[in-house]
C-alpha positions in Angstrom: -37.6 3.7 -12.2 -37.2 0.6 -10.8 -33.8 1.8 -9.2 -36.2 4.6 -7.4 -39.0 2.3 -6.7 -36.3 0.4 -4.4 -34.6 3.2 -3.2 -37.7 4.5 -2.1 -38.4 1.0 -0.4 -34.6 1.0 1.2 -35.7 4.2 2.5 -38.7 3.9 4.2 -37.5 0.7 6.0 -34.3 2.5 6.9 -36.7 4.9 8.7 -38.8 2.3 10.1 -35.7 1.1 12.6 -34.2 4.3 13.5 -31.8 3.3 16.1 -30.3 0.1 14.2 -29.8 2.3 10.9 -28.1 5.0 13.2 -25.5 2.0 14.7 -24.8 1.0 10.8 -24.4 4.5 9.5 -21.9 5.4 12.5 -20.0 2.3 12.5 -19.2 2.8 8.6 -18.5 6.6 9.7 -16.2 5.3 12.1 -14.5 3.0 9.8 -14.3 6.0 6.9 -12.7 8.0 9.7 -10.1 5.8 11.1 -9.2 4.5 7.7 -8.7 7.7 6.2 -7.2 9.3 9.1 -3.9 6.5 8.3 -4.2 6.5 4.7 -3.5 10.5 4.8 -0.6 9.8 6.9 0.2 7.3 5.0 0.1 8.8 1.7 1.7 12.6 2.9 4.3 10.4 3.9 5.6 8.1 1.2 4.8 10.4 -1.8 7.2 11.9 -4.4 8.8 14.3 -2.9 10.0 16.3 -6.6 7.5 14.4 -9.2 8.5 16.7 -12.1 12.5 15.8 -11.8 12.1 12.3 -9.6 13.1 10.0 -12.6 16.4 11.9 -13.6 17.8 12.6 -9.6 20.0 9.5 -8.8 22.3 8.6 -5.5 25.4 7.0 -6.2 27.5 4.8 -3.3 31.1 3.2 -3.5 32.2 0.9 -1.0 35.2 2.6 0.4 35.6 0.3 3.4 36.2 -3.5 1.1 35.1 -6.9 2.0 36.5 -6.8 5.9 33.8 -4.4 6.5 31.0 -6.7 5.2 32.1 -9.6 7.2 30.8 -7.9 10.2 27.9 -5.6 8.6 24.4 -6.0 8.9 23.1 -4.8 4.9 24.9 -7.7 3.3 27.3 -6.6 0.4 25.8 -3.1 0.2 28.3 0.2 0.1 27.7 2.6 3.0 24.7 4.8 2.3 27.4 7.4 3.0 30.7 8.9 1.4 34.0 9.5 2.3 35.2 12.7 1.5 38.2 11.5 -0.9 35.3 9.9 -2.9 32.9 13.2 -2.9 35.8 15.5 -3.7 36.9 13.0 -7.0 33.4 12.8 -7.8 33.1 16.6 -7.8 35.9 17.1 -9.6 35.5 14.6 -12.2 31.9 16.4 -12.9 30.1 13.6 -14.6 26.7 14.3 -14.4 24.5 17.5 -15.5 24.0 18.7 -11.8 25.8 17.2 -9.0 26.5 17.8 -5.2 27.9 16.5 -1.8 25.8 17.3 1.2 26.0 17.0 4.6 24.4 18.6 7.7 25.4 21.7 9.8 24.5 23.8 12.4 25.7 27.1 12.9 25.4 29.9 15.6 23.5 32.8 14.3 24.6 36.3 15.4 22.3 38.6 14.6 22.7 42.6 14.0 19.7 43.8 15.5 20.1 45.1 19.3 18.2 42.8 21.5 18.3 39.9 19.4 20.3 36.8 21.2 22.5 34.6 19.1 20.6 31.3 18.1 21.9 28.0 16.5 20.3 27.4 13.2 20.0 23.9 11.2 21.0 23.9 7.6 23.5 21.9 4.7 26.6 22.5 3.1 25.7 21.8 -0.4 27.2 22.9 -3.7 25.7 25.9 -6.2 24.1 23.2 -8.3 21.8 21.6 -5.5 19.2 24.4 -5.9 18.8 24.3 -10.0 18.9 20.2 -9.6 15.9 20.2 -7.1 14.2 23.4 -8.7 14.5 25.2 -5.3 12.5 27.9 -5.7 13.9 31.9 -4.2 11.6 34.5 -3.3 14.6 36.9 -3.5 18.2 36.4 -5.0 19.5 33.2 -6.5 22.2 30.2 -5.7 25.7 30.9 -5.7 27.8 30.1 -8.6 30.4 27.8 -9.5 33.2 30.0 -9.4 31.9 30.9 -5.8 32.3 27.0 -5.1 35.9 27.1 -6.4 36.9 30.1 -4.9 35.0 29.4 -1.6 33.2 32.3 -1.4 31.3 33.3 2.3 28.4 33.2 1.1 24.9 32.1 2.6 21.8 31.2 0.9 19.0 31.5 3.9 15.2 30.4 4.3 12.4 32.7 4.4 11.1 32.7 8.1 15.1 33.2 9.0 15.2 35.9 6.4 11.7 37.4 8.5 13.4 37.0 11.8 16.6 38.6 11.1 15.8 41.1 8.2 11.7 41.6 9.1 11.1 39.7 5.6 12.4 42.1 3.1 15.1 41.8 0.8 18.4 40.7 2.6 20.4 39.9 -1.0 23.8 41.4 -0.4 23.6 41.9 3.4 25.9 40.5 6.1 25.1 37.7 8.6 27.3 36.5 11.2 27.8 32.4 11.5 30.3 30.8 13.9 32.1 34.0 14.1 33.0 34.5 10.4 30.9 36.8 8.0 29.0 35.9 4.9 26.7 37.6 2.6 23.6 36.5 1.9 23.1 35.8 -2.1 19.7 34.2 -2.1 16.2 34.1 0.2 14.5 30.5 0.1 10.8 30.6 -1.3 8.4 27.8 0.1 10.3 24.9 0.1 10.3 21.4 2.5 9.9 18.4 0.1 8.1 15.5 1.9 10.1 13.3 2.7 13.7 15.5 3.0 15.4 13.1 0.0 18.3 14.8 -0.1 20.1 13.3 2.9 18.0 10.8 4.3 21.0 8.9 5.7 22.5 11.9 8.1 19.1 13.6 9.6 16.0 11.0 8.1 13.4 11.1 5.9 11.0 13.8 8.1 12.6 17.4 9.2 10.6 18.8 12.1 11.5 22.0 10.7 13.1 23.5 7.2 16.9 24.0 7.0 17.7 27.6 8.0 20.9 28.0 6.2 22.9 26.3 3.0 27.0 27.1 2.9 29.0 26.6 -0.1 30.6 22.8 0.5 34.1 23.7 0.0 33.7 26.8 2.1 32.3 24.7 5.3 34.8 22.3 4.8 37.6 25.6 4.5 35.3 27.0 7.7 36.1 23.1 9.3 32.3 23.1 9.9 31.3 19.7 11.6 29.1 17.5 10.1 25.4 17.8 12.5 24.8 14.5 10.7 25.6 10.9 11.0 29.4 9.7 10.7 30.5 6.2 10.5 34.1 5.0 10.5 35.4 1.4 10.0 38.5 2.8 11.2 39.5 5.2 13.8 40.6 8.5 12.0 43.7 10.6 12.8 42.8 13.7 15.1 41.5 16.6 13.7 39.2 17.6 10.8 42.2 17.2 9.0 42.8 13.7 9.8 38.9 13.2 9.6 38.8 14.5 5.9 41.7 12.2 5.4 40.0 8.9 7.1 37.4 6.2 5.2 34.4 7.6 7.5 31.7 8.0 5.6 29.5 11.3 6.4 28.5 12.6 3.0 25.3 12.7 1.1 25.9 12.7 -2.7 23.3 13.3 -5.4 23.3 13.6 -9.2 21.0 14.6 -12.0 21.2 12.1 -14.8 18.8 13.1 -17.5 18.6 9.9 -19.4 18.8 6.0 -19.2 22.0 6.5 -21.5 23.7 8.6 -19.1 22.7 6.6 -15.9 24.4 3.7 -17.2 27.4 5.9 -18.5 27.7 7.5 -14.7 27.3 3.8 -13.4 30.2 2.7 -15.4 32.2 5.4 -14.7 31.6 4.9 -10.7 33.0 1.4 -11.4 36.0 2.5 -13.0 37.0 4.8 -10.2 36.3 2.4 -7.7 38.5 0.2 -9.4 41.3 3.2 -9.9 41.1 3.7 -6.0 40.8 0.4 -4.0 42.5 -2.5 -4.1 39.0 -5.2 -4.2 36.8 -5.3 -6.5 34.4 -2.5 -7.5 31.3 -2.5 -5.4 28.7 0.6 -6.2 25.1 1.3 -6.7 23.4 4.2 -8.3 20.0 4.7 -7.2 17.2 6.1 -9.0 15.3 8.3 -6.4 12.1 6.0 -6.0 14.6 2.9 -5.2 16.7 5.0 -2.9 13.9 5.6 -0.5 12.8 2.1 -1.2 16.3 1.2 -0.5 16.2 3.8 2.8 13.1 1.9 4.1 11.3 5.3 3.7 8.3 3.9 1.3 8.6 0.5 3.0 7.9 -0.5 6.4 8.5 2.6 8.0 4.6 3.8 6.0 3.5 1.3 4.7 2.3 -0.4 7.7 0.0 2.5 7.9 -2.1 0.9 4.6 -2.6 -2.1 6.8 -3.8 -0.5 9.9 -6.2 1.6 7.5 -7.7 -1.6 6.0 -8.3 -3.5 9.6 -9.7 -0.7 11.6 -12.0 -0.6 8.4 -12.7 -4.7 8.3 -13.5 -4.1 12.0 -16.2 -1.4 11.5 -17.7 -3.8 8.4 -17.8 -6.8 10.9 -20.1 -5.2 13.1 -22.1 -3.7 10.4 -22.4 -7.4 9.1 -24.0 -8.3 12.6 -26.2 -5.2 12.4 -27.6 -5.8 9.1 -27.8 -9.5 9.5 -30.4 -9.0 12.7 -32.3 -6.5 10.7 -32.6 -8.5 7.7 -33.5 -11.8 9.5 -36.0 -9.6 12.0 -38.3 -9.3 8.4 -38.2 -12.6 7.9 -41.8 -12.6 8.0 -42.1 -9.7 5.2 -40.0 -11.5 3.0 -41.9 -14.6 3.2 -44.5 -13.1 2.3 -43.2 -11.9 -0.5 -42.0 -14.5 -1.3 -45.5 -16.6 -1.7 -47.1 -14.1 -3.7 -44.4 -14.6 -6.3 -41.4 -12.1 -5.6 -38.5 -13.5 -7.5 -35.1 -13.6 -5.0 -34.1 -11.0 -7.1 -36.4 -8.4 -5.7 -35.1 -9.1 -2.4 -32.1 -9.2 -3.3 -32.4 -5.6 -5.1 -34.5 -4.0 -2.2 -32.0 -5.2 0.7 -28.7 -3.9 -1.6 -30.6 -0.5 -2.1 -30.7 -0.3 1.8 -26.9 -1.1 2.3 -26.4 1.2 -1.0 -28.1 3.9 1.4 -26.4 3.4 4.4 -23.0 3.3 2.7 -23.4 6.8 1.2 -25.0 8.4 4.5 -22.2 6.4 6.5 -19.5 7.7 4.1 -20.8 10.9 3.9 -20.6 11.3 7.7 -17.1 9.8 7.1 -15.9 13.1 6.3 -16.6 15.3 9.1 -15.4 13.0 11.3 -11.8 12.6 9.8 -12.0 16.5 9.6 -12.4 16.1 13.5 -10.0 13.6 13.9 -7.0 15.5 11.8 -7.7 18.4 14.0 -7.4 16.0 17.3 -4.5 14.9 15.7 -3.2 18.6 14.7 -3.5 19.6 18.6 -1.0 17.0 19.6 1.4 17.3 17.2 4.6 19.0 18.0 5.2 22.3 15.8 6.6 21.5 12.2 4.8 18.1 12.0 1.0 19.5 11.1 1.2 19.2 7.8 0.9 15.1 8.4 -2.7 16.6 9.2 -3.5 17.8 5.7 -6.5 16.2 3.9 -6.1 15.4 0.3 -9.8 15.9 -1.1 -8.9 13.6 -3.6 -8.5 10.8 -1.2 -10.9 11.2 0.9 -13.5 11.0 -2.4 -12.0 7.7 -3.1 -11.8 6.8 0.7 -16.0 7.2 0.5 -16.2 5.5 -2.6 -14.2 2.2 -1.1 -17.1 2.9 2.0 -19.9 2.4 0.0 -18.5 -0.2 -2.2 -17.4 -2.3 1.4 -20.9 -1.7 2.7 -22.2 -3.2 -0.4 -19.9 -6.2 0.1 -20.6 -6.3 3.5 -24.1 -6.6 3.0 -23.4 -10.1 0.8 -24.2 -12.4 3.1 -27.0 -10.4 5.3 -29.2 -10.3 2.2 -28.3 -13.7 0.6 -30.0 -15.2 4.1 -32.8 -12.9 3.7 -33.4 -13.7 -0.2 -33.3 -17.7 1.0 -35.9 -17.3 3.5 -38.6 -20.1 3.0 -41.8 -18.9 2.4 -43.7 -21.9 3.7 -42.1 -22.1 7.3 -42.6 -18.2 7.6 -46.4 -18.4 6.7 -46.8 -21.5 9.0 -44.8 -19.4 12.0 -46.7 -16.2 11.4 
């Protein structure tokens, strides 16, 4: 009952100063909206892209260049983040993981069979058939290709639902033919809704955020046989021989590689295998890494530096608004020094003064936090209108994060009220009575 009494006093006090109350509520609401907008971006961009399997996904790297390259490098003694074709082929051949896949980005010319639809380019990846079960890729129609198709360099393709809608009207296109770069490929699968964020499977080549999901997936060895060039990153320590075959023989790194290892013991065994492979292939001491998914994102600075600064931006914006609120509260509370002095002279303890004014701060925090919800929604709508197509997912408001932000706003408002309330509670009754 005492809490209701103080909340009633606080509500009547806030109603007596509507202008000042509105300024405090608006300051908290704007702070919540600004903080929530930046925290939402950070939350979406640095989340776990495959939470059900992230503990089992690893990224091996092997130093194919040796100490001479590290003398000129800026990343210390770390191996290149990509692999050359010779190492990737050896890893595929030995197959020491539950699932494995080499990955490289491609762009192909699509020649539609429909009249009136002009040829266009479609972005995608060359992968092995184990890529799809390893990453739990959903399918709308069909499935990925088999290990036998990989070995036979089969002319098959998996396409996205968007490309299927564009070329085949959204119907089941499994078994139909698709022209890519002058070659005919048989559609074996159509992807469901799949666009992990960040795009962890080939960050060194194409970055962490793909504006649009990949439209085509070709078998890795089929793409190599067709001499499909990489559309992602490539780095060469020594100039390669001319032609695609010379590029494959070179030490140029351009292939991503990921594996599934179901236990820590399997991961340790796989790293020992990498050490042995490097020792066999190179004259310098083995220099290998085996990154778990979270460590890989951190190594590629996807979660560290790239997005983490948004957390600090959100905190900074909220603090600026809270400092403004502290000043407004101080002005409001000290303006009532006469009232406080009389109450203290009549025997009211300091804890009663604390309770009354902290109740006011609590109400300001609640109303300001509630105001922050529509302001956050408006901020996200504005951001959505300014973003390019394919990036609107960054403006999705997470309900759980929004609720947490409102709770933080209430707690922060109470914290901001500590100094103004302390000043109010220590008003000297004798001075105030004499002054009045």
